[in-house]
N, C-alpha and C positions, 0 to 999 in steps of 0.2 A: 504493500500500500504506500510505503514511503520511498520505495526505491525509484519509482518513475520520476517524481519531482527532483530527487537528488541527482538522478542521471541527467535530467534536463539542465540542472544547475551546472553540472560539470561541462556539458556541451556548450552552454552559453559562455562559461568562463574560458573554454578553449577558443571559442569563436572570437571573443573580444581580445584575447591574448594574441591570436594569430593576426587579427585585424590591426592591432597596435604594432605588431612586429612588421607587417607588410607596410604600414604607414611609415614606420621608422626606416625601413629598407628603401622606400621611395625617396625619402628625404636624403638618406645617405647617398643613394645613387645620383640624385640631382646635384648634391655637393661635389661628388667625384667628377661629374661631367662638366664642371666649370673650368674650361680651358681657354687660353687666349694665346694668340700669336702676336709678337711684336714685329712690326714692319716700319721701315723708314723710306720715304720717298725723297727724290731729288738730290741724291748724293752727287758731288761732295758738299753742295750748299743749296739750301732753299731760301728764297727771298733775295733782297738786294745784294749785289756783290760787295764783299768785304776784302780787306787786305789779307794776303795769304797767311800772314802770321796769326791773324785772328781766326781764320778758318782752321788752321792747324790746332790752335788751342781749343776751339770748339769741338773738333774731331776727337782730340785726346780726352776731353771730359766725358763725351758720350761713350766712347769705346772702352774707357776704363771701367765704367759701371757695367757695361755689357760683359766684359771679360771677367771682372771680379765676381759678379753674381751669376755667371754662366747662363746668361739669358739667350735662348735660341732666338735668332732674329734674321730677317732678310732685308737687304738694302738695295733699293732700286735706283739705278745710276743713269744720269744724263751725261754722256761722254763729251758733249760739246764743251762742257765746263773745264775740261782738262787742257784744252788747246789754247793756252795763254802764253804769249811770247815770254821766254825766259823763266817760265814757271811750270812747264809741262811735266818734267820729271818729278817735281815736288808735289804736283797735284795728283799724279798717278800714285805717288807714295801715300797720299791721303786714303785712296781706296785700299791700298795694301794694309794700312792701319786698321781699317774696318775688317778686312778679311783675316788679319792676324788675331783680331779679337773674337773670331768665330762667327762673324756675320757672313751669311751667304749672299753674294752679289748677284743682282738680277738686272734685266733690261727694262728701261723706262723710256725708250727711244733715245736717239742722239740729241735732239734739240727740244725735247718736251713739246712735241707737236700734238695738236688736237686732231682726232679722227674726224670731228665735225667739219673742220676747215681744210681738209686735204683729201685727195683721191686715194684709192687703195694702193696704187703703185708708189705714190709719193710716201705714203705711210710705211709701206714695206721697206722702201729704200732707207728711210730714217731709222727703222728698226735695225737693219743690217749694219749701218754705220755706227750704231750704238752698241755693237757687240764685240768690239775689238779688244780693248784693254781688259774688260771684265772677263772675257773668255780666257785670256792669257793668265790672269791672276787666279781664276778658279782652277785652271789646269795645274798651276803651281801648287795648289792646295790639294791636289788629287781628286778634284771634282769637276763639274761642268755647270754651265749656266742653264737653269731649268725653267725660270719663271719670267713672265712679262706682265707688267701692269700698265694699263692705259693712262697716259697723262690726263689730268683733270677728271679721271674716271670716265672719260668719254669713249664708249664703245662705238662700233660702226653705226653710221646714221640709219642703216637698214639692217635687218637680220641677215639678208643675203650677203651684204658686204662684210659683216662681222664674221659670218661662218666661213667665207672665203679666206679672210685673214687668219682665222683660227686653224684652218687646214694648212695654210702656209707655215704657221708656228709649229703645228704638230709634226710636219715633215722635218723640222729642225730640232725636234726633241723638246719643244717648249710647251708650257701650259699657262693659261690665263690666271693671274693672281687677283682674286676679288678681295674685298674688304667689307667689314660690317659696322665698324665704329670709326667715324671720322672725328679725330680730336679737334678739328678746326684750328689747329695751331697755326696754320698758314695765314689765317685771318688775324689771330691774336698777336702774331709776330709784329705786325705794323705798329701797334701801340707800344709793344714791349721795346722795340728798337728805338723809338722816339725817347722813351724814358731812359733807356740805357745810354744812348748817345748824349743825352743831356745830363747824365750822372744823377738822375732823379731816382735815388734808391727807394724812397718811400713809394713812389708810383710803380716802380718795377716790382716791388713786393706785392702791392695790391693786385697788379695784373697777374702775377704768378698765382696768387691765391684764387682769383676769379677763374683762372685757367684750370686749376686743379678741381675746383668745385664743379665747373662745367663738365669736365671729364668724368667725374663721378656720376653726374646726372645723365650723361650720354650713355654710360655703361648701363645704368638702370633702365633707360629707355630701350636700349637694344635688347636687354634681357627680357623685358616685357613683350617686345615685338616678336622675339623668337618664340616665347611661350604662346602668344596669340596665333602665330603663323604655323608653328610645328608642334605645339603642346609639349615642349621639352626644351631643355638647354641645348645650345649648339656650341661648337668651338668658335669663339669670336676671333675676328682678325682686326687688330687695331692699326689704324693708319696714323703714323707720326711723320715728321719731316726732320731732315738734318739741318737744324737751325739753332740759334743761340737760346731761344726760349726753352727748347728741350734740353740743351746742354746744361743750362743753369738749373733745371728742375727735374731732370730725368729720374734721380733717386726718389724724389717725392711722387712722381708719376707712377713708379713701380709700387710704392706703398699704397697709393689709392687703389690700384688693381689688386694687390694682395689682401687688403682689408675687405674686398668684395668676395674673397674666397677663391681666387683664380690660381690655377697652376699654369706656368709658362710652358708651352709646347712648341714643337717645330711646325713649320708650314706643311711639311710632308704628312705629318700626322693629322693635322686639322682638316685638310682638304679631302681626306678619305670619307668624311661625312657626306651622306647623300644630298644634303641641302646645297652642296657646291656643284651639283649638276645644274643644267639650265632650267630656269622656271618656265612654266607652260607658255606664258605670254612674254614676248621679247620687249625689253626696255633698254635703250642704249646707255646703260650705266653699269659700271662694275662695283657700285655700292650695292652689295648683294641683298641686304635686308630691304632696302628701298626697292630693288628689282623684284623681289618676291612680294612685297606689299602691293605694288602696282599690279602684278600678275594676279593676285588674289583679291583685288579691289578693296584694299585696306588703306586707311589714312596713314600718312607718313609726315610727321612734324616734330623732329627731335629738338631738344632745347637749343637756343641760340645764345651767342655771347652777349654780354651786357651792351647797352646802346652805345656807350662811349667807345667801346672797342670796335663795334661795327662802323661807327663814324670815322675813327682813325683809319680804318682799312679803306672805306669808300673815298675819303679825302685823298689818300695815297694813290688810289686808282685813277681818280680824276686828274691828279697832277701829272700823270704819265703822258 
């Protein structure tokens, strides 16, 4: 008479215990899946040209952190920046510094050309011209160049044009390198260089803090977008640039990422995830979460920098 209720109590207890264990397992799996790849665009320098000694110091600051913390990273190179009279050897040595720190060098075209503003043949020629020094340096490291990222994240203006270019890359052993989190450091750099060049340390600190806060919010946005689009965490790919803003703040950037529970992984590992296949609907952007959002009809509006930073950037663009 009393065995049946007792038996039911045991079953219920087992059910809740199993349910709790499964819930904990899901949480644990989700935490384990928080992976991120660090990538740098526009090597050896993003933004306005600086004296070589300043670029060398910037490069040393960035690569020291990468090397000491053993961060897997890929650096996308614009080789046109190497060919400066009297500086060519030392500029190539900048790329060697990156490679010696363990950074995998990759192609970002020769002259940072936009696919929107050039024909397919012109774009392919610019890719080939951008493959000279990096191919030699990677061969010295016992490897080869494997990745290409579109400048400005501008893929081909039509899907047909982009697929032709991708076949051209595949024949040469290359793969497209997407990204999912744009740090927008390229915009923030304008205000930061103004402060730095004027020795306004207080403003430079404020800009740095606003940058780190924005980066944290952009990670949060991309995590939520991945959950909405795929119902799970994905390996995120962070886009940074080789500039003084990051050189002065890179250790702090890594701390922001680590506080969010991320493990740093290689590009090779990250792109094994199926999300890095082509979304059903073509969008001419290698910002992959944006690409998927458009494909699935979802909104895409990541946090923007503060108004004063956007103004500094826009003023700089207008002055060109």
